[in-house]
C-alpha positions, 0 to 999 in steps of 0.5 A: 657240199662239204669241205671234202667235196671241194678238196676232191674237185680241186685234186680232180680238176686243177692239175689238169688245168695246171698242165695245160697252162704249162704246155702253152707255147710262147705263141699262144701265151702272147695271142690276144684273147677277147673275153666277150667283147669287154677286154682284150689282152694276151692270154698270159694277162688272163692267166695272171688275172686269174691268179690275182683273183684267187689270192684276193678270194683267199685273202677274203676267206681268211679274213672271214675266218679270223672275224668268226673266231676261227684260226687262219691256216698257212696258205702261202706259208705260215700264218700268225695262228700256225706260227702260234700253234707251233709255239704253244707245242714247244 
């Protein structure tokens, strides 16, 4: 797989998934879900868990990039590397 494959898969699947989440009713979000008998919690908590898990892995990937000598992209806004690039362009 290439980075372009990953981007294409993201663009293909994520918007529809976000639309499904946006369409959930308050009752659906507060309903208790069971995750394979391991944990039970309201659906909204599973959404928050997934978000935090994604943030964690983005942090891991940016750490790996830095350790390998790469520039860290602005994931949630400008990074020190994107700010340095902008300053160098001035």
